[in-house]
N, C-alpha and C positions, 0 to 999 in steps of 0.2 A: 174319139173325135175331139178336135181342138176348136174352140170358139174364141175368136178375137173380137174385142169390142173396144173401140176408141171413141171418146166423147169430146165435144168442144162446145163452148158456150159463146153465143154471139154477144157482142157489146150492145148496150141499149140503142135501139133505133137501127141496128144493122142486121136484122134477121134476114131480110131478102138478099143482102150481099152474102151472108153466110150460106144461104141455101144455094146460091150460084156456085160458091166455093165447094160445097158438098157435091154438087153435080160434077164439077171438074175433077175432084179427087176420085170419085167412083169411076169416072171415065178413064182416068190414068191407070187405076188398078186393073180395070177390065182390059185395056190395051196392052199393058205390060205382062200381066199374069194370066189373063183369060178368066179370072175369077169375078163372078158377080157378087157384089156386096149389097146387103140389105141396109137401108137407111131408116132411121126412126127418130122420134122424139117422145118425151114422156107425155102421158095422158094425165092431165090434172096437175102437172108439176111445172117446172120452169120451161115455158114454151120456147125459149131461146136456146135450149140445149138440144144438140143433135148427136146421134150415135151412128157409127159405121159398124156393121157386124158381118163377119165372114167366118166360114167353117171349113176346116180341112180334116181329112181322115187321120193324119198323123202329124207329129211335131216336125218331121222331116219335110213334109209338103209345105207346112207353114213357113219353115225356115227358108226353103227354096224360094217361096214367093217374096219374102222380105229381102232376100239377097237380090232377086231380080229387080225389085223396086228401087233398092239403093243403087244398083248398077245403072238403072235407066237414066238417071241424072235429068229427070224432067221437072 
């Protein structure tokens, strides 16, 4: 199993803008690859940090999803 985690940190005062962006990114990934991503942020840590998490059964499946995303040009 391959687990992919990407994190981003919102600028001060921009958390709600960042959360809108998080929703946009997960919607694009779902539309292009069909993959649902989990979204989370740390408990007791930097509340402005968000993470996208996805899992695939193999490296080949993950690679295929990344190629689809790059080719989508969205």
